[in-house]
Steps between C-alpha positions, in 0.01 A plus 500: 500500500345263755310322222819461298687353797209269581498376140874438517456304824231286342732434206784414739286245683386349169864458398581340834217251470581418141876481521577424863758780516562764761487872448697757698421870495449799725149610593434875505323473837666719764422535871479835678856473632643407160499122540469344157506171315836443335420153372172324426521131412193299399538133595164393359168657411413570864836537674735797483809579708588863567835643604438834670761767563398593854604816686345351814734201489800678354526220244272297274211289625322212327129433468303223330150577375236245405244680288137392456409280205326790324772757569657506152173539313291713739724803477239751607453379858688486825525200730486450877842427647610223736843537659659169608799531734758225550693410815861515609806345350339348190758460219241546225380819671222682311435190287417278797120528499500413130751217538368329813123544470228476239434876510509534121249222443294608800462854364449395136124560528525792743512858377785609727849626424745321734809692614790305656787734597843426641570573865864403471634216716331647811385856436226468765258711294612816674714811483825407673614717789878463448573702814325797345785545252330366188141438393605227257385243432144631526301194402174661607533781246620259233191282540220739593604798286746410224370156401138597557524813285686323221242219495218754487660725240662244276310172543140612555478416867194646666444659838324201658778315680556210737823368650605161636827352614666207671730498801678840501283582200198444723642762734554724197138467388366608838764772542428657162126480563518700822781736396317592178142491620258467212759394243410131537139399554608155625812357662588134561778348708602136456732378780594862561623694803256792537621562855873561467537584870342177628750330737761316298404649163778765495749215540312310225545802273870530590540134403331562166732793428805292594379220275496753216854611583396821680680483834458857622131474580506849654492641146137389472319687782769517766485303823152374589542617861691826470326601174159353576314808365648431155403133520153595620449747215540210256306241702146419374403377848550852638283657230197276461262796492659608171382166356136562583304477175763284327395143420746279691600134468756315713604136492772294664587146601669377817821357353408134547483255213186580304303354209714678238837397653719197450503266802695627799519859378490781759654842555556769762398799289129424477433483876654846542294635211190348660561670836560835331190460284279390789601800709411724205161344435423507873559875493286538188221317678532718809479810278193367320681478166383201295744259338477161331732268694620150418731348760492157347714303745764262359693655214849637441653824374491393137359571156224238479321672788551847354356392165199359684472821702491708182212288374317512833543875538383578148142585603637770734744634240249478216238694693746786546594487132139504384533153347293182536601274787 
């Protein structure tokens, strides 16, 4: 049956390349909790969008996959998996890495399967507290269980994994790496906030939620003072020992006009991300946990720097994936 489905997928990709049409269908891949693909749409020979019926979210969630160049023809192998996480409040959502960077061209000669899932407007890559009344949305389970299992069972993803993200996605990469120790052999944060309890960062997060139209920030993890144990349980800074043995990469600018910015560009987000990141890497250093760090000075909270960071962090990610640097 697997050979028949693989042959059909090869035929589908050939039709796409030849005719430039899209194909929509449901994959038989099912996660342990019943999450399943209800629509699979091939955009080109290497790009497929999945709509997943997700019990963890209580609704459907979207994922874009970029498959390796040999994926359609080498049906007997699995591929190492790179998760790329986006930031807050991006209208194009799960498509943003593909739309704003050269990730497809960059990975054209790299044998990795790239997974770019939605996190909603500001899902924060976490299971929401919601005053203890509801566990939904549970973005953690959606990403690390449902999407992961579907990619492995239906799209030949392997068990060698790395994860990288920008801004809140950078937090997500570090959070998933420590909360699911051993799941990801490498984690990279670009302009992230790996210390969510650093002074001023809870307010920064509240502002992000408000920007996304989520005004009751208490639904996330409660109040950062009164419910500090909940915040701490999700804070990578408070769990650096769980990252020991994981290949780590962190980068950030300082918010001033940099070489990839138009003249006069600056922002207030990047300095806060830098302070959070520096406190995290200081703690890693104190604990004797190695990390590759690039605090490159002038540069804003923007896509040109995150594309560059993906390129610069590739040797760390590739090593974890068992691929050439």
